[in-house]
N, C-alpha and C positions, 0 to 999 in steps of 0.2 A: 470723379470728374476732376479732382485736384491734380492727379498725376497724368491726365490724358495728354497734356502738351509734351511731356517727356517721352511718351510712347511713340508719338509721331515725329520726334526729332526737332521740335522747335524750342528746345531748351538752351540753345546757344552753342552746343557742342556738336557741330555738324562735321561729319567725316566726308572725305571726297567720295562721290558716288561711283567714280571709275578710277582704276589704278592708273598711274602715270604710264604713258606710252613711249617706248623707246623707238623713235622713227628710224634710226640707223639700223637697228636689229631687224625691223620690218622690211626695210629696203634690201638688206642682205638676204633675207629669206626669200623675198620675191625674185631677186636675181638668181638665187640657187634653184628655185623651182622652175624658172623660165629655162635655165640651161638643161635641167632634167627633161622637161617636156620637149624641148627641141631635139635633144639626143634621142629620146624614145620615139618620137614621131619619125625621125630620119631612119632609125634602125628598123622600125616596123614597116616603113615604106619600102626599104630595100629588101626586106624579107617577104614582101608581098602580102602582109597581113593588114595593111592599112590602105584603103582605096586611094587616098591622096596624101602624099607626104607634106603638102603645103596646107596651110589653114585657109 
């Protein structure tokens, strides 16, 4: 019972529950994926493999 508080993290040494998020990196990745999706939907639409090239 004496060490129970340390097991559950209430000993005063709390570490961040989540890592720091780099918003610029996430925005860059979202932009990159958007370009890829637009390119592929256009290419598949021209090839006739996609019913509609528009979303």
